[in-house]
N, C-alpha and C positions, 0 to 999 in steps of 0.2 A: 472461759474463752472470750466472752464479750468484753470483760474488763481488760484483758490483755490487748484486745484490738483497740479499745479506747485509749489505752496508754500509748500504744504505738502511733496511732493517728495524732494524738496530742503532741507527741515528740516531733512528728513531721511538721505539724502546723507551727510549732515553736521555732523549728529550724528554718522555716521559710518566712518567718514573720518580717524579716528585714529585706525581703526580696521585693522588687518592683511588681506592680500589678499586671493585669493582662496587657499583652503587647498588641498594638494595632498593626495588622499586616496589610500593606498596600496592595490593592487589587486593580489599580488602573494600569494595566499592562500596555506596552507599546504595540497596539493591535494593527496599526496601519503604518507602513513605511514606504517611502518612495525609493524603490530599487531600480527605477528605469524601466526598460522593456522586460517585463516579467517572462515573456515567452523565450526571449534570447537567453536570459539568465537560467531559466528552467532547462532549456536545451543544453547549455554548457554544463550545468551541475549534473544532469543525468549522464552525460558523456564522461564526466570525470569519474563516475562510478563504474566505468568499463561496460556500460550498457550501450546499445545501438539506439540512436534517436534521430528522427528526421520529421520535417514538417510536410504535410500533404494537404491538398485541396479536398474539400468534402466530396466533390464529384469524382476525384481520383482515388478515394479510399479503397473501394473494392479491388482495384488493380494493384494498389500498394500492398494490401493484405496478401493477395495471391503471390506477388513478387517476393514478399518476405518469407512466406511459408515455403515457396519453391527454393529459395536460396538456402533455407535451413534443411532442406531435404526431408520435410515431414510428410507423413502419410496419414496418420490418425490425429485428429485434433478434438479436444473436448472444449465445450463452451456452455455457459448458462443457457437455459432454454429460452430466455427472453432477450438474448442478443439479436439485434436486427437481422432478418433473414438475408439481407443483401450484403452482410459481412461474411456470410458463409459461402465463399466463392471457390472456384476451381474444382479439380478432380480429387479432392481430399475426402477422407471419411470423417464426417462430423458426428461426434457423439454428444448428445444433448443431456445436460444434467438439470433435472427439474426437482422442485421440493418434494413432490409426491412420488417421484421415481428417481432417486439419486443413484448415480453410478457407483459401483463398489470401488473401494480403494485400489484393488488390483487392476481395474480398468483404467483408473487415473494414472497409476504407476506405469502401465504399458503404453499410454498415449505419448505421442511425440511432443505435444505442447498444448497450451491452453490460450484461448483468445477471450479477453474481457474488456470492458470499459473500466471507468473508475468513478469515485465520488468527488474527489478534489485532488489537485496537485499543488505542490509547494515549490515555488521557484527558488527561494533562498537555500533550501536543502536538497533540491532535486528529488523530492519524495512524492510517490504516488500513494494515495490513501483509498482503500477499499472499505465499504461498509455493508457488504452483502446486499446492496440495493440493485437498482436496474442495471442489467447487463454485467453484473459482477459475480453473482453466484456465491456459494458458501466458501469458507476459508480454505477447505481442503483442495479445491480446484486449482488454487494458485500456489500450493505448497508441494504437491506430489509430482506433477509433470516437470520435465527438465527445462522447458522453454516456455516463456510467458510473453505473448504479444499483447500489449495494452494500448487501447485507443484512448487518447486524452483530447478532449475538445478545448479550444482556446479559452472559452469562458469558464472552464473549470480550474484554470491556473490562477493561483493567488500568490502574493509576494511572500508572506510570512506564515509561521506555524499558528500564531494566534488568529490570523484571518481564516486559516483552514479550520481550526477548531470551532470558530463561530458558525461555520457552515454545517458542521457535523452534529449528529445526535449522539450524545455520550453513551446512551444505553444500547446502541447498536454494536455489533462485533467489528471493531476497527482493526485493519491491518495496514501498517505503514511499511512501504517498500522503497528502499533507497538503494537502487542498483541490484545486480544479481546477488543471490545468497552467497555470503562469504564469511569465513572466520579465520582468525589468526591465533587461536587459543593455544595451539601446540607449537612451541618454540618460535612464535611470531611468523610462521610460514603460512601464507595465505592459501586457504583451501576453499574452493567454490562448490556450491551445490550441497552443502551439508544440511542446511535448514530450509531449503527451497530451491527454486530453479537456478541452474548455473548460468542461464542465458535470459536476459531481459531485453526486449525491444519495445520502443515506445514510438507511436505514431501521433504527432501533434496535429490535430485537424483544425484548419481555419487560420 
């Protein structure tokens, strides 16, 4: 067996003898690009995905959250336990999901929506990135409820994907969200809500 293996490897080496050596892969990516007003671009790109997006002042955020939830007719909202208390407004039922006492999937599925923050947002692609960090919770929170209300602060918006990746820790569970969940796998007919929320609303703060 060992002799046969040596013969085979010898033939492979001989066949590759005239091939060029190792190829140097360039790693200097275009990390920073001037795309103008990144907030305006992010707002446009998010809207192009059929998501609802609007800018709000920090002081008006609680009222805007309440207005959004009222407009969607929600009653029960889930949210990570570390979401700021002043985000949990109105006469809604707030179910908190904590690492030591996670909500069961059935409760997430019955909830009308979820409220989270984000880790970073990408203007060029209109993408929100979650990494299970502060005010974001675990991945299931934003996959099972039908409606996702996400708060994005202006200083979290970057121009490009490389800029976003530079801010993220690759070992964390990353979720990239570009608009409501949708697929066109079956006869190119767009179907929303198959892999996550059918409705995405983004509040850009600041």
